[in-house]
N, CA, C, O and CB atoms as a CASP TS submission, in Angstrom:
PFRMAT TS
TARGET T0000
AUTHOR 0000-0000-0000
METHOD Language model
MODEL 1
PARENT N/A
ATOM      1  N   MET     1    -114.423   2.642 -21.925  1.00  0.00           N
ATOM      2  CA  MET     1    -115.619   2.510 -22.722  1.00  0.00           C
ATOM      3  C   MET     1    -115.420   2.664 -24.344  1.00  0.00           C
ATOM      4  O   MET     1    -114.730   3.623 -24.690  1.00  0.00           O
ATOM      5  CB  MET     1    -116.603   3.575 -22.207  1.00  0.00           C
ATOM      6  N   ILE     2    -115.860   1.965 -25.195  1.00  0.00           N
ATOM      7  CA  ILE     2    -115.622   2.087 -26.528  1.00  0.00           C
ATOM      8  C   ILE     2    -116.742   2.779 -27.157  1.00  0.00           C
ATOM      9  O   ILE     2    -117.894   2.468 -26.853  1.00  0.00           O
ATOM     10  CB  ILE     2    -115.374   0.825 -27.120  1.00  0.00           C
ATOM     11  N   ASP     3    -116.488   3.720 -28.037  1.00  0.00           N
ATOM     12  CA  ASP     3    -117.520   4.290 -28.709  1.00  0.00           C
ATOM     13  C   ASP     3    -117.930   3.357 -29.927  1.00  0.00           C
ATOM     14  O   ASP     3    -117.369   2.288 -30.166  1.00  0.00           O
ATOM     15  CB  ASP     3    -117.115   5.689 -29.129  1.00  0.00           C
ATOM     16  N   ALA     4    -118.930   3.866 -30.637  1.00  0.00           N
ATOM     17  CA  ALA     4    -119.416   3.191 -31.879  1.00  0.00           C
ATOM     18  C   ALA     4    -118.569   2.972 -32.902  1.00  0.00           C
ATOM     19  O   ALA     4    -118.530   1.941 -33.573  1.00  0.00           O
ATOM     20  CB  ALA     4    -120.395   3.830 -32.426  1.00  0.00           C
ATOM     21  N   HIS     5    -117.820   4.024 -33.046  1.00  0.00           N
ATOM     22  CA  HIS     5    -116.708   3.879 -34.264  1.00  0.00           C
ATOM     23  C   HIS     5    -115.781   2.718 -34.068  1.00  0.00           C
ATOM     24  O   HIS     5    -115.564   1.846 -34.909  1.00  0.00           O
ATOM     25  CB  HIS     5    -115.736   5.209 -34.388  1.00  0.00           C
ATOM     26  N   ARG     6    -115.211   2.807 -32.763  1.00  0.00           N
ATOM     27  CA  ARG     6    -114.134   1.732 -32.438  1.00  0.00           C
ATOM     28  C   ARG     6    -114.810   0.465 -32.274  1.00  0.00           C
ATOM     29  O   ARG     6    -114.109  -0.519 -32.508  1.00  0.00           O
ATOM     30  CB  ARG     6    -113.294   2.037 -31.124  1.00  0.00           C
ATOM     31  N   CYS     7    -116.145   0.232 -31.887  1.00  0.00           N
ATOM     32  CA  CYS     7    -116.847  -0.989 -31.769  1.00  0.00           C
ATOM     33  C   CYS     7    -116.863  -1.520 -33.359  1.00  0.00           C
ATOM     34  O   CYS     7    -116.658  -2.720 -33.542  1.00  0.00           O
ATOM     35  CB  CYS     7    -118.403  -0.744 -31.049  1.00  0.00           C
ATOM     36  N   CYS     8    -117.046  -0.857 -34.233  1.00  0.00           N
ATOM     37  CA  CYS     8    -117.368  -1.319 -35.496  1.00  0.00           C
ATOM     38  C   CYS     8    -116.038  -1.463 -36.250  1.00  0.00           C
ATOM     39  O   CYS     8    -116.039  -1.903 -37.400  1.00  0.00           O
ATOM     40  CB  CYS     8    -118.368  -0.382 -36.190  1.00  0.00           C
ATOM     41  N   GLN     9    -114.867  -1.092 -35.612  1.00  0.00           N
ATOM     42  CA  GLN     9    -113.710  -1.466 -36.104  1.00  0.00           C
ATOM     43  C   GLN     9    -113.039  -2.862 -35.651  1.00  0.00           C
ATOM     44  O   GLN     9    -112.155  -3.430 -36.293  1.00  0.00           O
ATOM     45  CB  GLN     9    -112.916  -0.425 -35.833  1.00  0.00           C
ATOM     46  N   ILE    10    -113.550  -3.284 -34.550  1.00  0.00           N
ATOM     47  CA  ILE    10    -113.030  -4.543 -33.856  1.00  0.00           C
ATOM     48  C   ILE    10    -113.347  -5.708 -34.547  1.00  0.00           C
ATOM     49  O   ILE    10    -112.491  -6.550 -34.817  1.00  0.00           O
ATOM     50  CB  ILE    10    -113.541  -4.709 -32.501  1.00  0.00           C
ATOM     51  N   THR    11    -114.773  -5.837 -34.918  1.00  0.00           N
ATOM     52  CA  THR    11    -115.105  -7.188 -35.628  1.00  0.00           C
ATOM     53  C   THR    11    -114.511  -7.482 -36.995  1.00  0.00           C
ATOM     54  O   THR    11    -114.140  -8.606 -37.333  1.00  0.00           O
ATOM     55  CB  THR    11    -116.568  -7.287 -35.818  1.00  0.00           C
ATOM     56  N   PRO    12    -114.442  -6.351 -37.789  1.00  0.00           N
ATOM     57  CA  PRO    12    -113.817  -6.684 -39.224  1.00  0.00           C
ATOM     58  C   PRO    12    -112.323  -7.124 -39.075  1.00  0.00           C
ATOM     59  O   PRO    12    -111.766  -8.015 -39.717  1.00  0.00           O
ATOM     60  CB  PRO    12    -113.873  -5.331 -40.250  1.00  0.00           C
ATOM     61  N   ARG    13    -111.796  -6.347 -38.129  1.00  0.00           N
ATOM     62  CA  ARG    13    -110.394  -6.763 -37.977  1.00  0.00           C
ATOM     63  C   ARG    13    -110.082  -8.290 -37.422  1.00  0.00           C
ATOM     64  O   ARG    13    -109.087  -8.934 -37.754  1.00  0.00           O
ATOM     65  CB  ARG    13    -109.767  -5.747 -37.018  1.00  0.00           C
ATOM     66  N   HIS    14    -110.929  -8.672 -36.677  1.00  0.00           N
ATOM     67  CA  HIS    14    -110.985 -10.032 -36.144  1.00  0.00           C
ATOM     68  C   HIS    14    -111.444 -10.969 -37.324  1.00  0.00           C
ATOM     69  O   HIS    14    -110.723 -11.929 -37.596  1.00  0.00           O
ATOM     70  CB  HIS    14    -111.995 -10.116 -34.869  1.00  0.00           C
ATOM     71  N   ALA    15    -112.534 -10.763 -38.001  1.00  0.00           N
ATOM     72  CA  ALA    15    -113.091 -11.614 -38.934  1.00  0.00           C
ATOM     73  C   ALA    15    -112.308 -11.687 -40.399  1.00  0.00           C
ATOM     74  O   ALA    15    -111.934 -12.719 -40.957  1.00  0.00           O
ATOM     75  CB  ALA    15    -114.518 -11.157 -39.083  1.00  0.00           C
ATOM     76  N   HIS    16    -112.162 -10.360 -40.862  1.00  0.00           N
ATOM     77  CA  HIS    16    -111.445 -10.399 -42.136  1.00  0.00           C
ATOM     78  C   HIS    16    -110.169 -10.457 -42.189  1.00  0.00           C
ATOM     79  O   HIS    16    -109.654 -11.191 -43.032  1.00  0.00           O
ATOM     80  CB  HIS    16    -111.686  -9.466 -42.835  1.00  0.00           C
ATOM     81  N   GLN    17    -109.366  -9.696 -41.302  1.00  0.00           N
ATOM     82  CA  GLN    17    -108.002  -9.838 -41.275  1.00  0.00           C
ATOM     83  C   GLN    17    -107.342 -10.768 -40.459  1.00  0.00           C
ATOM     84  O   GLN    17    -106.114 -10.851 -40.473  1.00  0.00           O
ATOM     85  CB  GLN    17    -107.531  -8.776 -41.015  1.00  0.00           C
ATOM     86  N   GLY    18    -108.153 -11.582 -39.642  1.00  0.00           N
ATOM     87  CA  GLY    18    -107.594 -12.674 -38.816  1.00  0.00           C
ATOM     88  C   GLY    18    -106.775 -12.213 -37.600  1.00  0.00           C
ATOM     89  O   GLY    18    -105.955 -12.973 -37.085  1.00  0.00           O
ATOM     90  N   LEU    19    -106.987 -11.014 -37.156  1.00  0.00           N
ATOM     91  CA  LEU    19    -106.138 -10.580 -36.045  1.00  0.00           C
ATOM     92  C   LEU    19    -106.842 -11.006 -34.636  1.00  0.00           C
ATOM     93  O   LEU    19    -108.066 -11.040 -34.515  1.00  0.00           O
ATOM     94  CB  LEU    19    -105.907  -8.950 -36.144  1.00  0.00           C
ATOM     95  N   HIS    20    -106.027 -11.294 -33.691  1.00  0.00           N
ATOM     96  CA  HIS    20    -106.311 -11.662 -32.428  1.00  0.00           C
ATOM     97  C   HIS    20    -106.796 -10.473 -31.685  1.00  0.00           C
ATOM     98  O   HIS    20    -106.617  -9.378 -32.219  1.00  0.00           O
ATOM     99  CB  HIS    20    -105.176 -12.279 -31.812  1.00  0.00           C
ATOM    100  N   ALA    21    -107.405 -10.529 -30.489  1.00  0.00           N
ATOM    101  CA  ALA    21    -107.928  -9.549 -29.757  1.00  0.00           C
ATOM    102  C   ALA    21    -106.640  -8.527 -29.269  1.00  0.00           C
ATOM    103  O   ALA    21    -106.704  -7.298 -29.298  1.00  0.00           O
ATOM    104  CB  ALA    21    -108.765 -10.243 -28.557  1.00  0.00           C
ATOM    105  N   SER    22    -105.640  -9.200 -28.885  1.00  0.00           N
ATOM    106  CA  SER    22    -104.374  -8.405 -28.463  1.00  0.00           C
ATOM    107  C   SER    22    -103.818  -7.668 -29.700  1.00  0.00           C
ATOM    108  O   SER    22    -103.246  -6.596 -29.505  1.00  0.00           O
ATOM    109  CB  SER    22    -103.200  -9.401 -27.840  1.00  0.00           C
ATOM    110  N   GLN    23    -103.931  -8.129 -30.912  1.00  0.00           N
ATOM    111  CA  GLN    23    -103.410  -7.506 -31.994  1.00  0.00           C
ATOM    112  C   GLN    23    -104.346  -6.311 -32.408  1.00  0.00           C
ATOM    113  O   GLN    23    -103.903  -5.225 -32.781  1.00  0.00           O
ATOM    114  CB  GLN    23    -103.211  -8.512 -33.086  1.00  0.00           C
ATOM    115  N   SER    24    -105.703  -6.622 -32.304  1.00  0.00           N
ATOM    116  CA  SER    24    -106.497  -5.567 -32.546  1.00  0.00           C
ATOM    117  C   SER    24    -106.492  -4.386 -31.585  1.00  0.00           C
ATOM    118  O   SER    24    -106.663  -3.214 -31.921  1.00  0.00           O
ATOM    119  CB  SER    24    -107.710  -6.050 -32.654  1.00  0.00           C
ATOM    120  N   ALA    25    -106.265  -4.852 -30.292  1.00  0.00           N
ATOM    121  CA  ALA    25    -106.156  -3.977 -29.250  1.00  0.00           C
ATOM    122  C   ALA    25    -104.994  -2.887 -29.389  1.00  0.00           C
ATOM    123  O   ALA    25    -105.107  -1.691 -29.123  1.00  0.00           O
ATOM    124  CB  ALA    25    -105.990  -4.784 -28.061  1.00  0.00           C
ATOM    125  N   SER    26    -103.877  -3.533 -29.850  1.00  0.00           N
ATOM    126  CA  SER    26    -102.649  -2.726 -29.989  1.00  0.00           C
ATOM    127  C   SER    26    -102.910  -1.584 -31.219  1.00  0.00           C
ATOM    128  O   SER    26    -102.589  -0.398 -31.140  1.00  0.00           O
ATOM    129  CB  SER    26    -101.325  -3.787 -30.343  1.00  0.00           C
ATOM    130  N   ALA    27    -103.511  -2.179 -32.266  1.00  0.00           N
ATOM    131  CA  ALA    27    -103.908  -1.381 -33.405  1.00  0.00           C
ATOM    132  C   ALA    27    -104.747  -0.237 -33.171  1.00  0.00           C
ATOM    133  O   ALA    27    -104.617   0.839 -33.756  1.00  0.00           O
ATOM    134  CB  ALA    27    -104.547  -2.157 -34.305  1.00  0.00           C
ATOM    135  N   LEU    28    -105.668  -0.520 -32.242  1.00  0.00           N
ATOM    136  CA  LEU    28    -106.788   0.514 -31.860  1.00  0.00           C
ATOM    137  C   LEU    28    -106.536   1.236 -30.732  1.00  0.00           C
ATOM    138  O   LEU    28    -107.344   2.101 -30.396  1.00  0.00           O
ATOM    139  CB  LEU    28    -108.079  -0.082 -31.629  1.00  0.00           C
ATOM    140  N   ALA    29    -105.357   0.991 -29.960  1.00  0.00           N
ATOM    141  CA  ALA    29    -104.776   1.588 -28.731  1.00  0.00           C
ATOM    142  C   ALA    29    -105.945   1.408 -27.634  1.00  0.00           C
ATOM    143  O   ALA    29    -106.399   2.351 -26.986  1.00  0.00           O
ATOM    144  CB  ALA    29    -104.326   3.233 -28.972  1.00  0.00           C
ATOM    145  N   ARG    30    -106.343   0.148 -27.521  1.00  0.00           N
ATOM    146  CA  ARG    30    -107.354  -0.234 -26.310  1.00  0.00           C
ATOM    147  C   ARG    30    -106.766  -1.335 -25.609  1.00  0.00           C
ATOM    148  O   ARG    30    -105.782  -1.910 -26.075  1.00  0.00           O
ATOM    149  CB  ARG    30    -108.866  -0.684 -26.782  1.00  0.00           C
ATOM    150  N   ASP    31    -107.297  -1.679 -24.511  1.00  0.00           N
ATOM    151  CA  ASP    31    -106.976  -2.740 -23.647  1.00  0.00           C
ATOM    152  C   ASP    31    -107.451  -4.102 -24.195  1.00  0.00           C
ATOM    153  O   ASP    31    -108.630  -4.296 -24.493  1.00  0.00           O
ATOM    154  CB  ASP    31    -107.561  -2.469 -22.312  1.00  0.00           C
ATOM    155  N   PRO    32    -106.469  -5.057 -24.319  1.00  0.00           N
ATOM    156  CA  PRO    32    -106.847  -6.489 -24.917  1.00  0.00           C
ATOM    157  C   PRO    32    -108.046  -7.083 -24.315  1.00  0.00           C
ATOM    158  O   PRO    32    -108.798  -7.767 -25.010  1.00  0.00           O
ATOM    159  CB  PRO    32    -105.705  -7.533 -24.712  1.00  0.00           C
ATOM    160  N   ARG    33    -108.274  -6.874 -23.093  1.00  0.00           N
ATOM    161  CA  ARG    33    -109.311  -7.506 -22.323  1.00  0.00           C
ATOM    162  C   ARG    33    -110.782  -6.697 -22.830  1.00  0.00           C
ATOM    163  O   ARG    33    -111.832  -7.334 -22.914  1.00  0.00           O
ATOM    164  CB  ARG    33    -108.928  -7.338 -20.581  1.00  0.00           C
ATOM    165  N   THR    34    -110.723  -5.516 -23.086  1.00  0.00           N
ATOM    166  CA  THR    34    -111.819  -4.897 -23.546  1.00  0.00           C
ATOM    167  C   THR    34    -112.119  -5.263 -24.955  1.00  0.00           C
ATOM    168  O   THR    34    -113.313  -5.416 -25.215  1.00  0.00           O
ATOM    169  CB  THR    34    -111.672  -3.528 -23.387  1.00  0.00           C
ATOM    170  N   VAL    35    -111.356  -5.413 -25.802  1.00  0.00           N
ATOM    171  CA  VAL    35    -111.513  -5.894 -27.261  1.00  0.00           C
ATOM    172  C   VAL    35    -112.010  -7.293 -27.192  1.00  0.00           C
ATOM    173  O   VAL    35    -112.952  -7.613 -27.918  1.00  0.00           O
ATOM    174  CB  VAL    35    -110.125  -5.839 -28.116  1.00  0.00           C
ATOM    175  N   ALA    36    -111.377  -8.301 -26.256  1.00  0.00           N
ATOM    176  CA  ALA    36    -111.807  -9.614 -26.156  1.00  0.00           C
ATOM    177  C   ALA    36    -113.419  -9.674 -25.589  1.00  0.00           C
ATOM    178  O   ALA    36    -114.207 -10.532 -25.985  1.00  0.00           O
ATOM    179  CB  ALA    36    -110.751 -10.376 -25.187  1.00  0.00           C
ATOM    180  N   SER    37    -113.722  -8.774 -24.742  1.00  0.00           N
ATOM    181  CA  SER    37    -115.125  -8.834 -24.408  1.00  0.00           C
ATOM    182  C   SER    37    -116.077  -8.407 -25.364  1.00  0.00           C
ATOM    183  O   SER    37    -117.188  -8.927 -25.463  1.00  0.00           O
ATOM    184  CB  SER    37    -115.357  -8.133 -23.319  1.00  0.00           C
ATOM    185  N   TRP    38    -115.640  -7.398 -26.128  1.00  0.00           N
ATOM    186  CA  TRP    38    -116.426  -7.013 -27.379  1.00  0.00           C
ATOM    187  C   TRP    38    -116.651  -8.101 -28.424  1.00  0.00           C
ATOM    188  O   TRP    38    -117.721  -8.266 -29.008  1.00  0.00           O
ATOM    189  CB  TRP    38    -115.722  -5.891 -28.074  1.00  0.00           C
ATOM    190  N   LEU    39    -115.515  -8.854 -28.614  1.00  0.00           N
ATOM    191  CA  LEU    39    -115.553  -9.903 -29.625  1.00  0.00           C
ATOM    192  C   LEU    39    -116.476 -11.051 -28.870  1.00  0.00           C
ATOM    193  O   LEU    39    -117.129 -11.835 -29.559  1.00  0.00           O
ATOM    194  CB  LEU    39    -113.937 -10.439 -30.067  1.00  0.00           C
ATOM    195  N   ALA    40    -116.497 -11.103 -27.739  1.00  0.00           N
ATOM    196  CA  ALA    40    -117.278 -12.318 -27.226  1.00  0.00           C
ATOM    197  C   ALA    40    -118.760 -12.003 -27.333  1.00  0.00           C
ATOM    198  O   ALA    40    -119.529 -12.963 -27.298  1.00  0.00           O
ATOM    199  CB  ALA    40    -116.901 -12.687 -25.683  1.00  0.00           C
ATOM    200  N   GLN    41    -119.280 -10.726 -27.465  1.00  0.00           N
ATOM    201  CA  GLN    41    -120.646 -10.429 -27.515  1.00  0.00           C
ATOM    202  C   GLN    41    -121.107 -10.557 -28.743  1.00  0.00           C
ATOM    203  O   GLN    41    -120.366 -10.537 -29.727  1.00  0.00           O
ATOM    204  CB  GLN    41    -120.957  -9.227 -27.062  1.00  0.00           C
ATOM    205  N   GLU    42    -122.499 -10.716 -28.803  1.00  0.00           N
ATOM    206  CA  GLU    42    -123.154 -10.959 -30.109  1.00  0.00           C
ATOM    207  C   GLU    42    -123.080  -9.677 -31.014  1.00  0.00           C
ATOM    208  O   GLU    42    -123.072  -8.556 -30.505  1.00  0.00           O
ATOM    209  CB  GLU    42    -124.671 -11.390 -29.883  1.00  0.00           C
ATOM    210  N   PRO    43    -123.027  -9.877 -32.369  1.00  0.00           N
ATOM    211  CA  PRO    43    -122.908  -8.659 -33.052  1.00  0.00           C
ATOM    212  C   PRO    43    -124.094  -7.773 -32.954  1.00  0.00           C
ATOM    213  O   PRO    43    -125.221  -8.252 -32.829  1.00  0.00           O
ATOM    214  CB  PRO    43    -122.620  -8.912 -34.396  1.00  0.00           C
ATOM    215  N   VAL    44    -123.864  -6.435 -33.010  1.00  0.00           N
ATOM    216  CA  VAL    44    -125.041  -5.403 -33.006  1.00  0.00           C
ATOM    217  C   VAL    44    -125.762  -5.295 -34.259  1.00  0.00           C
ATOM    218  O   VAL    44    -125.109  -4.995 -35.258  1.00  0.00           O
ATOM    219  CB  VAL    44    -124.566  -4.014 -32.685  1.00  0.00           C
ATOM    220  N   HIS    45    -126.960  -5.486 -34.354  1.00  0.00           N
ATOM    221  CA  HIS    45    -127.660  -5.327 -35.666  1.00  0.00           C
ATOM    222  C   HIS    45    -128.567  -4.122 -35.446  1.00  0.00           C
ATOM    223  O   HIS    45    -129.141  -3.863 -34.388  1.00  0.00           O
ATOM    224  CB  HIS    45    -128.508  -6.671 -36.124  1.00  0.00           C
ATOM    225  N   PRO    46    -128.628  -3.392 -36.621  1.00  0.00           N
ATOM    226  CA  PRO    46    -129.596  -2.196 -36.504  1.00  0.00           C
ATOM    227  C   PRO    46    -131.049  -2.649 -36.214  1.00  0.00           C
ATOM    228  O   PRO    46    -131.477  -3.683 -36.727  1.00  0.00           O
ATOM    229  CB  PRO    46    -129.594  -1.336 -37.864  1.00  0.00           C
ATOM    230  N   ARG    47    -131.768  -1.929 -35.442  1.00  0.00           N
ATOM    231  CA  ARG    47    -133.220  -2.125 -35.431  1.00  0.00           C
ATOM    232  C   ARG    47    -133.865  -1.843 -36.689  1.00  0.00           C
ATOM    233  O   ARG    47    -133.503  -0.907 -37.401  1.00  0.00           O
ATOM    234  CB  ARG    47    -133.838  -1.321 -34.433  1.00  0.00           C
ATOM    235  N   PRO    48    -134.894  -2.693 -37.013  1.00  0.00           N
ATOM    236  CA  PRO    48    -135.607  -2.623 -38.152  1.00  0.00           C
ATOM    237  C   PRO    48    -136.534  -1.231 -38.007  1.00  0.00           C
ATOM    238  O   PRO    48    -137.026  -0.849 -36.945  1.00  0.00           O
ATOM    239  CB  PRO    48    -136.441  -4.011 -38.337  1.00  0.00           C
ATOM    240  N   ALA    49    -136.651  -0.636 -39.145  1.00  0.00           N
ATOM    241  CA  ALA    49    -137.354   0.604 -39.284  1.00  0.00           C
ATOM    242  C   ALA    49    -138.819   0.364 -38.994  1.00  0.00           C
ATOM    243  O   ALA    49    -139.408  -0.580 -39.519  1.00  0.00           O
ATOM    244  CB  ALA    49    -137.151   1.201 -40.676  1.00  0.00           C
ATOM    245  N   ARG    50    -139.396   1.177 -38.192  1.00  0.00           N
ATOM    246  CA  ARG    50    -140.879   1.152 -37.985  1.00  0.00           C
ATOM    247  C   ARG    50    -141.575   1.576 -39.303  1.00  0.00           C
ATOM    248  O   ARG    50    -141.077   2.361 -40.110  1.00  0.00           O
ATOM    249  CB  ARG    50    -141.313   2.131 -36.779  1.00  0.00           C
ATOM    250  N   PRO    51    -142.797   0.965 -39.436  1.00  0.00           N
ATOM    251  CA  PRO    51    -143.485   1.342 -40.583  1.00  0.00           C
ATOM    252  C   PRO    51    -144.040   2.897 -40.426  1.00  0.00           C
ATOM    253  O   PRO    51    -144.687   3.182 -39.418  1.00  0.00           O
ATOM    254  CB  PRO    51    -144.649   0.280 -40.818  1.00  0.00           C
ATOM    255  N   HIS    52    -143.803   3.790 -41.333  1.00  0.00           N
ATOM    256  CA  HIS    52    -144.235   5.158 -41.264  1.00  0.00           C
ATOM    257  C   HIS    52    -145.830   5.281 -41.651  1.00  0.00           C
ATOM    258  O   HIS    52    -146.353   4.702 -42.602  1.00  0.00           O
ATOM    259  CB  HIS    52    -143.305   6.029 -42.257  1.00  0.00           C
ATOM    260  N   THR    53    -146.359   5.973 -40.912  1.00  0.00           N
ATOM    261  CA  THR    53    -147.744   6.308 -41.375  1.00  0.00           C
ATOM    262  C   THR    53    -147.804   7.827 -41.529  1.00  0.00           C
ATOM    263  O   THR    53    -147.072   8.579 -40.885  1.00  0.00           O
ATOM    264  CB  THR    53    -148.877   5.785 -40.341  1.00  0.00           C
ATOM    265  N   SER    54    -148.754   8.258 -42.454  1.00  0.00           N
ATOM    266  CA  SER    54    -148.856   9.595 -42.744  1.00  0.00           C
ATOM    267  C   SER    54    -150.202  10.086 -41.990  1.00  0.00           C
ATOM    268  O   SER    54    -151.202   9.388 -41.823  1.00  0.00           O
ATOM    269  CB  SER    54    -148.855   9.817 -44.336  1.00  0.00           C
ATOM    270  N   THR    55    -150.051  11.260 -41.621  1.00  0.00           N
ATOM    271  CA  THR    55    -151.242  12.022 -41.042  1.00  0.00           C
ATOM    272  C   THR    55    -152.347  12.092 -41.873  1.00  0.00           C
ATOM    273  O   THR    55    -153.490  12.244 -41.443  1.00  0.00           O
ATOM    274  CB  THR    55    -150.929  13.366 -40.706  1.00  0.00           C
ATOM    275  N   ARG    56    -152.023  11.977 -43.185  1.00  0.00           N
ATOM    276  CA  ARG    56    -153.061  12.134 -44.334  1.00  0.00           C
ATOM    277  C   ARG    56    -153.748  10.874 -44.655  1.00  0.00           C
ATOM    278  O   ARG    56    -154.727  10.873 -45.402  1.00  0.00           O
ATOM    279  CB  ARG    56    -152.406  12.637 -45.638  1.00  0.00           C
ATOM    280  N   ASP    57    -153.281   9.806 -44.126  1.00  0.00           N
ATOM    281  CA  ASP    57    -153.820   8.379 -44.433  1.00  0.00           C
ATOM    282  C   ASP    57    -155.249   8.477 -44.281  1.00  0.00           C
ATOM    283  O   ASP    57    -155.878   8.078 -45.262  1.00  0.00           O
ATOM    284  CB  ASP    57    -153.244   7.212 -43.471  1.00  0.00           C
ATOM    285  N   PRO    58    -155.970   8.929 -43.246  1.00  0.00           N
ATOM    286  CA  PRO    58    -157.337   8.827 -43.205  1.00  0.00           C
ATOM    287  C   PRO    58    -158.052   9.678 -44.249  1.00  0.00           C
ATOM    288  O   PRO    58    -159.233   9.453 -44.514  1.00  0.00           O
ATOM    289  CB  PRO    58    -157.770   9.158 -41.896  1.00  0.00           C
ATOM    290  N   LEU    59    -157.394  10.608 -44.823  1.00  0.00           N
ATOM    291  CA  LEU    59    -158.000  11.431 -45.880  1.00  0.00           C
ATOM    292  C   LEU    59    -158.022  10.715 -47.166  1.00  0.00           C
ATOM    293  O   LEU    59    -158.899  10.999 -47.982  1.00  0.00           O
ATOM    294  CB  LEU    59    -157.276  12.726 -46.048  1.00  0.00           C
ATOM    295  N   HIS    60    -157.197   9.872 -47.408  1.00  0.00           N
ATOM    296  CA  HIS    60    -157.010   9.170 -48.719  1.00  0.00           C
ATOM    297  C   HIS    60    -158.303   8.600 -49.227  1.00  0.00           C
ATOM    298  O   HIS    60    -158.710   8.833 -50.366  1.00  0.00           O
ATOM    299  CB  HIS    60    -155.978   8.035 -48.598  1.00  0.00           C
ATOM    300  N   ALA    61    -159.042   7.729 -48.221  1.00  0.00           N
ATOM    301  CA  ALA    61    -160.117   7.213 -48.554  1.00  0.00           C
ATOM    302  C   ALA    61    -161.187   8.147 -48.800  1.00  0.00           C
ATOM    303  O   ALA    61    -161.981   7.919 -49.713  1.00  0.00           O
ATOM    304  CB  ALA    61    -160.404   6.363 -47.703  1.00  0.00           C
ATOM    305  N   GLN    62    -161.293   9.215 -48.050  1.00  0.00           N
ATOM    306  CA  GLN    62    -162.372  10.342 -48.272  1.00  0.00           C
ATOM    307  C   GLN    62    -162.053  10.937 -49.565  1.00  0.00           C
ATOM    308  O   GLN    62    -162.993  11.177 -50.323  1.00  0.00           O
ATOM    309  CB  GLN    62    -162.384  11.514 -47.115  1.00  0.00           C
ATOM    310  N   ARG    63    -160.859  11.210 -49.926  1.00  0.00           N
ATOM    311  CA  ARG    63    -160.578  11.914 -51.167  1.00  0.00           C
ATOM    312  C   ARG    63    -160.983  11.012 -52.363  1.00  0.00           C
ATOM    313  O   ARG    63    -161.587  11.491 -53.323  1.00  0.00           O
ATOM    314  CB  ARG    63    -159.058  12.312 -51.244  1.00  0.00           C
ATOM    315  N   ALA    64    -160.649   9.719 -52.296  1.00  0.00           N
ATOM    316  CA  ALA    64    -161.152   8.818 -53.402  1.00  0.00           C
ATOM    317  C   ALA    64    -162.426   8.773 -53.599  1.00  0.00           C
ATOM    318  O   ALA    64    -162.859   8.867 -54.747  1.00  0.00           O
ATOM    319  CB  ALA    64    -160.823   7.568 -53.268  1.00  0.00           C
ATOM    320  N   ARG    65    -163.317   8.613 -52.457  1.00  0.00           N
ATOM    321  CA  ARG    65    -164.738   8.647 -52.581  1.00  0.00           C
ATOM    322  C   ARG    65    -165.248   9.905 -53.375  1.00  0.00           C
ATOM    323  O   ARG    65    -166.117   9.910 -54.247  1.00  0.00           O
ATOM    324  CB  ARG    65    -165.344   8.606 -51.191  1.00  0.00           C
ATOM    325  N   LEU    66    -164.545  10.943 -52.905  1.00  0.00           N
ATOM    326  CA  LEU    66    -165.037  12.353 -53.620  1.00  0.00           C
ATOM    327  C   LEU    66    -164.596  12.398 -55.244  1.00  0.00           C
ATOM    328  O   LEU    66    -165.257  12.928 -56.138  1.00  0.00           O
ATOM    329  CB  LEU    66    -164.239  13.778 -52.772  1.00  0.00           C
ATOM    330  N   LEU    67    -163.523  11.823 -55.368  1.00  0.00           N
ATOM    331  CA  LEU    67    -163.085  11.812 -56.748  1.00  0.00           C
ATOM    332  C   LEU    67    -163.998  11.011 -57.717  1.00  0.00           C
ATOM    333  O   LEU    67    -164.211  11.337 -58.884  1.00  0.00           O
ATOM    334  CB  LEU    67    -161.705  11.258 -56.798  1.00  0.00           C
ATOM    335  N   GLU    68    -164.521   9.899 -57.073  1.00  0.00           N
ATOM    336  CA  GLU    68    -165.290   8.930 -57.712  1.00  0.00           C
ATOM    337  C   GLU    68    -166.722   9.569 -58.076  1.00  0.00           C
ATOM    338  O   GLU    68    -167.335   9.248 -59.094  1.00  0.00           O
ATOM    339  CB  GLU    68    -165.395   7.663 -56.783  1.00  0.00           C
ATOM    340  N   ARG    69    -167.150  10.424 -57.223  1.00  0.00           N
ATOM    341  CA  ARG    69    -168.401  11.099 -57.403  1.00  0.00           C
ATOM    342  C   ARG    69    -168.346  12.052 -58.550  1.00  0.00           C
ATOM    343  O   ARG    69    -169.338  12.718 -58.848  1.00  0.00           O
ATOM    344  CB  ARG    69    -168.791  11.809 -56.169  1.00  0.00           C
TER
END
């Protein structure tokens, strides 16, 4: 199994340095089949952040009305 750090090292070696799966595998001390399978997968993209809501949001409208008075 490859940890996240090793996974993030595989793709740049292949894309930017032009290394083959076997060359990347020897540089990272991994099996070439494992590296080849990771290269065949879709790139991992971080999930978009959820919109944060404040627990005070319902109070903002009430406070604005009070300040207008």
